[in-house]
C-alpha positions as CSV (number, residue, x, y, z in Angstrom):
1,X,38.3,23.0,-98.0
2,X,36.8,24.1,-94.7
3,X,36.2,20.4,-93.8
4,X,39.9,19.6,-94.3
5,X,40.9,22.4,-92.0
6,X,38.4,21.3,-89.3
7,X,39.7,17.6,-89.5
8,X,43.3,18.8,-89.0
9,X,42.2,20.8,-85.9
10,X,40.4,17.8,-84.4
11,X,43.4,15.6,-84.9
12,X,45.6,18.1,-83.2
13,X,43.3,18.3,-80.2
14,X,43.1,14.5,-79.7
15,X,45.4,13.1,-77.1
16,X,46.1,9.6,-75.8
17,X,47.1,8.3,-72.4
18,X,50.8,8.6,-71.6
19,X,52.7,5.6,-70.3
20,X,52.7,7.1,-66.7
21,X,48.9,7.5,-66.7
22,X,48.4,4.0,-68.0
23,X,50.7,2.6,-65.3
24,X,48.9,4.6,-62.6
25,X,45.6,3.1,-63.7
26,X,47.1,-0.4,-63.6
27,X,48.4,0.1,-60.1
28,X,45.1,1.4,-58.8
29,X,43.3,-1.7,-60.3
30,X,45.9,-4.0,-58.7
31,X,45.3,-2.4,-55.3
32,X,41.5,-2.7,-55.6
33,X,41.9,-6.4,-56.6
34,X,44.2,-7.1,-53.7
35,X,41.6,-5.7,-51.3
36,X,38.5,-7.4,-52.9
37,X,39.8,-10.9,-53.4
38,X,40.2,-11.8,-49.7
39,X,36.9,-10.1,-48.9
40,X,35.1,-12.3,-51.5
41,X,36.8,-15.4,-50.0
42,X,35.4,-14.5,-46.5
43,X,31.9,-14.0,-47.9
44,X,32.0,-17.5,-49.6
45,X,33.2,-19.2,-46.4
46,X,30.5,-17.4,-44.3
47,X,27.9,-18.4,-46.8
48,X,28.9,-22.1,-46.7
49,X,28.8,-22.1,-42.9
50,X,25.4,-20.4,-42.9
51,X,24.2,-22.9,-45.5
52,X,25.2,-25.8,-43.2
53,X,23.3,-24.2,-40.3
54,X,20.2,-23.7,-42.5
55,X,20.4,-27.4,-43.5
56,X,20.5,-28.4,-39.8
57,X,17.4,-26.3,-39.1
58,X,15.6,-27.9,-42.1
59,X,16.4,-31.3,-40.7
60,X,15.0,-30.4,-37.3
61,X,11.8,-28.9,-38.9
62,X,11.4,-32.1,-40.9
63,X,11.7,-34.1,-37.7
64,X,9.0,-31.9,-36.1
65,X,6.6,-33.0,-39.0
66,X,7.7,-36.6,-38.6
67,X,6.9,-36.6,-34.8
68,X,3.6,-34.8,-35.5
69,X,2.5,-37.6,-37.8
70,X,4.1,-40.4,-35.6
71,X,3.4,-39.4,-32.0
72,X,4.0,-42.9,-30.8
73,X,7.6,-43.0,-32.0
74,X,9.9,-43.9,-29.2
75,X,13.4,-43.2,-30.4
76,X,15.1,-40.3,-32.2
77,X,14.6,-40.2,-35.9
78,X,17.5,-40.4,-38.3
79,X,18.1,-38.2,-41.4
80,X,17.9,-41.4,-43.5
81,X,14.4,-42.1,-42.1
82,X,13.3,-38.6,-42.8
83,X,14.5,-38.9,-46.4
84,X,13.0,-42.4,-46.9
85,X,9.6,-41.3,-45.5
86,X,9.6,-38.2,-47.6
87,X,9.7,-35.7,-44.8
88,X,12.9,-34.3,-46.2
89,X,13.6,-34.0,-49.9
90,X,17.3,-33.3,-49.4
91,X,19.2,-32.9,-46.2
92,X,21.8,-30.7,-47.9
93,X,25.2,-31.3,-46.3
94,X,23.8,-33.3,-43.4
95,X,23.9,-36.8,-44.7
96,X,23.9,-38.6,-41.3
97,X,22.5,-37.7,-37.9
98,X,19.5,-37.9,-35.7
99,X,16.9,-35.7,-34.1
100,X,15.7,-36.5,-30.6
101,X,12.0,-37.0,-29.7
102,X,12.1,-34.7,-26.7
103,X,10.9,-31.1,-27.0
104,X,12.7,-29.0,-28.0
105,X,14.1,-31.2,-30.7
106,X,17.9,-31.7,-30.6
107,X,20.0,-32.5,-33.6
108,X,23.2,-34.6,-33.4
109,X,25.2,-34.7,-36.6
110,X,28.6,-34.1,-38.2
111,X,29.2,-32.4,-41.5
112,X,32.5,-33.2,-43.0
113,X,34.4,-30.6,-44.9
114,X,31.6,-28.1,-44.4
115,X,33.8,-25.0,-44.6
116,X,37.3,-25.0,-46.1
117,X,38.5,-28.5,-45.1
118,X,37.0,-28.4,-41.6
119,X,34.0,-30.2,-40.1
120,X,31.0,-28.8,-38.2
121,X,29.5,-30.9,-35.4
122,X,26.1,-30.4,-34.0
123,X,26.1,-31.9,-30.5
124,X,22.4,-32.2,-29.5
125,X,21.5,-28.6,-30.3
126,X,18.1,-26.9,-30.8
127,X,17.2,-24.4,-33.5
128,X,17.7,-21.5,-31.1
129,X,21.2,-22.7,-30.2
130,X,22.1,-23.0,-33.9
131,X,20.8,-19.5,-34.6
132,X,22.7,-18.0,-31.6
133,X,26.0,-19.5,-32.6
134,X,28.2,-16.4,-33.2
135,X,30.9,-18.2,-35.3
136,X,31.8,-16.9,-38.7
137,X,32.6,-19.5,-41.4
138,X,35.7,-17.5,-42.4
139,X,37.1,-17.7,-38.9
140,X,36.9,-21.5,-38.6
141,X,40.5,-22.8,-38.3
142,X,39.7,-26.3,-37.0
143,X,36.6,-28.4,-36.4
144,X,33.8,-26.2,-35.1
145,X,31.3,-27.7,-32.6
146,X,27.9,-26.2,-31.8
147,X,27.0,-27.3,-28.3
148,X,23.9,-26.9,-26.2
149,X,23.9,-23.9,-23.9
150,X,23.8,-24.8,-20.2
């Protein structure tokens, strides 16, 4: 008998969400999603651009190894040669380009559709110049060129 009375009291004390409360929660979730989705898109674009810059640095470092092993090389080394001679497993997004023999090594290459649908061009740049480029991937609105500092 006592158990039945307690069950009835528990049922009376239980309450659910009203329609207004449910709508308020949905509105709050929609606002959070509206803020978060563009921020995530910017993070992805910035990561893609930083990945292309990292690929460029890897190509230059592979060329350093190539020139160490081949000090009598006279011309710049191509990405294709670095791959063929096993100095570079994968060039990432940099499929074509070359690295100069002079020190510091300078990369010249173009990466098509690197970020969004835009290209990134490396115009004879060193590792330091790549690292000092202040451009964010999310801010690229047309082809971005990384040029040597003069």
